[in-house]
N, C-alpha and C positions, 0 to 999 in steps of 0.2 A: 514501419512506424510513422504518426506524428511527429512534426519535430513537436510537439511541445508534453506531448509524456516521452522524447526519448533526453526534454532536457528534466523533468521530472526521474526519470533512469536515473538519469544519470546525480543528485543529490541526492535519492536514494541508496546510490553507494559512497557514497563522502565522504569523508574520512577526517574529524570524528563526527557521530552520528546533526545529520542539521536539523537544529529544533523549528525554523520554517517552512517546513512543507504542512503544506494543507489534508485535512483527510477527505475534501475532493478531489485535489488534485489526482489525489494511491489511487481511485476509485474510478476518473475517470483511465487514468495505463493500468488498472486489473482489466477494466473489462474493454479494453481494446485490446487486450490481452485474451482474452475475450475468459472473461468471473462471471460466473452468475453469483449477483451481490440482488441479499434480505433484510428486510429489517426484524432484529429479532426484540427481544426487552430489551425492558430500557434505550440505553446508548449503545448497546449493540451493534456488528455488522455479521451476517456472514456469507462465508466469499468459499464456490466451488471454485480453482479452480484445478489442471494438470490431476483433479481428478483426487483432488484429498478437498477437503471442509475444512474455514480454521475459522475461532469469532476472536472480533477484534470493540473496542471499546470505545467510541466517538466521545473524546473530551469535547468536553462545554465547560461556561462558555466560550473557549477558545475554540475558534480553525486551525489554530496543530491539529498539527502530530507529536504519542508522544513517543520520546525516542527509542522506549525499546520498543513498538512497536514498529516504528520504523525497521530495526538489529533484526527482527525478525521478518517483515516483512521482503528485508535485504537478501536472507539466507533464503526462507524461499523458491528467493527468485531465483538466487548461484544456483540452489542445489536439481530443482528445472532449465538448466542452461540458462537465464535472461542472463542478459548481464551492456552495461550503457555501450 
């Protein structure tokens, strides 16, 4: 895993949840893990990873990700054995 992806992964696993994780960084990390990322209606983003599909909402105009989405992604990664 690239160093930048490792840094992002550490941000996702910090407690309390970080409020300054950019959605583009999360997409980069998930793509490196093998995710298929697709655009959906509006600001939704479909992600297929670990044989599972999830849909997340990309906030706008802010580039940062919602804390609830970060917690959800963190739990999804944790359940599938991805840890910093």
